[in-house]
N, C-alpha and C positions, 0 to 999 in steps of 0.2 A: 566582571569576569562574563563573556558573552558567549562563550563554547567549551564547552568540558568534552572530550575525545579520550574516552576510557576504555578505546576498541584494544582488545587482545589483555588485558590484565590480569587476566586470573591465570595464567599458565602456571602450572604446576601447584596450582591451589587444592584443599579437598573438598569437596563439595559442601563439607559441613562448616568450612570457613564461610564461601561464598555468601549467604545469605546475613549474614553479621556482618559484614566490610562493604554489601552493597546498601543494606540498610543505614550504615553509617555515611555514608557516600552521598546516598540520591535526600537524606533528611538534612543534612548541608546544604545542597543545591535548592531546597526550597527557599531558604533566607537570601537566594540572588533573584534581584527585580529583572536584572537584564541579560540574564541568562535565556538565550533563545535557540541556543544548537544541542544536542546530548548525542555521543555516537558510543553505544555500548557494543557496536558488535564485533565477533570473533569471541565472545564467551560462551563457554556452555553453560548457561542458564538449565533450561528444559524445565519440566512440571517442578522439579525440587527446589530448585533455587530462584522459581519466579516473583515470589510474593512479595520481596521489597519494592518490586516496579510498580505495582498496583497504586500504594499511596501516592509515590510520587505524580505521575501520568494523569491519573487522576485529578493532580491538585495542582498542579504546576503551571497557572496559566499564561507565562510567558515564554512557553514552549511554543515554536515556531517549525523546528526540524528535528524531526527523530530517526537517527538510526539504528535498527536492531538487524544487524546480518549476519546469518549464520551464528545464532543463538541455538540452535536443536532446542526451540520451543515445542512441536507437534500441537498440534490440533486442539488440546486442552489449555494450555500456558498460551498458546495464540489465542484462544477465544478471552484470555483474562487480560491479554494486555491489548487489545480491541475494544473490550467494555472499559476499561478506564478510561480508554480515549473517547469512548460516547460519554462518561463521566466528566471530563475537561471540557468538553463542549459546552457541557451545562452550566461549569463554573467560569469558562470565559463567558458566559453568555450573563450571568449574577454581577460580574466583574462589571462590567459594560452598564449595565443597570444603577449599580453605586458609583456610576461616573467615573471609573478608572478607563485609562487606554489600554486597549489587549489588543494584541494580534491575532490573526487567525493561525489556524495549525496550515503550514503552507507546505509540507512534507513527510511522507512515510517514506521509508527503505527498510524492508522487512523480506529481503530474499532466502531462499536457502535455509528454512526454516520449517520444512513441513509441515506447512499449515491444513493441505490440504481440505476436502467438503468440510469438516467435521465443524471448522472454526468461521466458515463465510457467513451464514447468518451474524455473527457478531460484526463481521468487518463492511457488512451492510450496514448494520447502525450506527458503527463507526463514520463511516465514511457520509451516510446519510445526514449526523448531526455535525461532522465536519467539514459540510461543503462547500468551501470556499479553497478547499485544498486544490494546489496547483502540481504538486510531483508526487506521484508514486510509482514506486518499484517492486513488485513481487515474484519475483523472477525466480523459476524452481524449487516450488511449494508442494507438486505433488498434487496441485486443484485439478480435478476433472471436471468434464464438459458441465455436470449439473451445477457443480459449485462456480464453476467462471460463468455460466450462466445467471445465475442467482446475482454474483455480485456486480455485473453490469448492469442488468436489467431492474435491480431495486435499490443497488446503491450508487455504481458509479455515474448512474445518467444522472445523478442528482448536481453533481459536481461541476458546475457551468465552468468553470475557470481554469479547469484540467489544461496543462500546458503540455505535462509528459506521463506517461503511461507506459509501461514496461512489466509486461506477462510473460516474458520469454520462458521455452522450459515446463509448460503448464501444458494441459490437455482441453483443445477447443472443441476438436471434430467439427462435423457442419454445425451442430448443435451450438455450439457456442460463436462459430463464424455468425449464426442468425441473431444470435442475442447481440456481438458487436457490431452488425450490421445497423437493428435495431435503433442503436442509441446513438453512436457516430457522431450522428449530426446534432446532438447536444452541446459538443465538444468546440466550438466554435472557433477558440484560442492555441488548438492543443498545435503545438509545434514538432513534439516527437510520440510516435507509437511504434511499439514494439511486441508483435507476436510473433516471433522467430520459434523456429522449433518448438511448434504447439498443434502438431498435426490439425491443421487447420483444415486441410482436405480438398480435393480438387473445388465441391460444391461452395464448403465456404470461403474460399478464396473470391468467386465467382459475385456472392455475396458480398463479403466486404468492398471490392469493387465497383460493385454497381453502387453503394454507397456512399463510398468515394466520389462519385460519378457527380452524383446530384450539386458539388460544387458548395457545400456547408464548413468545408475543412480547410479554407484559404491561406491558412497561417502554417500547415503542413509541411515540415522542413525534412524529418527522416520518416521512413516506414521500415521499420524490422518485417523480413516476411521469407528468411531463407528456410530452408527444410519444412517444408510444407505442405508435399505433394502438389504441389500447384499444375496445373496441369495448362495443354494448349489454349482452352478455353479462358482459364483463369489469366494467361498471360495476357491473350486478348481484351479481355475484359479489363485489367491494368492499362494497357496501352491506350482504350478509351476516357 
């Protein structure tokens, strides 16, 4: 078994039922050496039912692709998930030292989860530890400019293999735009960048365009910039 798609499987279940069910499911998945993709989207975990995720996420070294979209995590449960992924990186490294072939964590999709600024320090650590990651989608998480800046500068800046970054529907402002402009040259193989609906602002758009103009992102194919209050100067910079 390589892919476990358990999206939207707890419809109509009581909150008291979910932890036991998750524990049984995820404990059994730990025994599957080829299971590389786990999708638990659209299940209302929140802080009360997220605990069973931690042992699995911190120990399942074959994990390559994690999809946790629309789980109502909030900053506290989001922190627990990120901390588990940091631990996982250490487990993967130890397994390699023991002579095992272990894949890197390549995909994290964790959108619509109200992660907010409060969990960003933990996510910085998670991405710093799993810095071979290729795809990150963290849309609509209520992350404000301080959290976005910390995530970009201290975490994602170390992910040199990044191919897809989607942070749409969070709040950048010029502060986040500056942080993005400062680190974007680190992603020499990026193909898709999504910063639409982020209040990038007129100044932020110019800073991003000027950074792109340096030509360090030649593989970029898709750039999402809609609903960002970009003005004529930003458009002119984008043209260049």
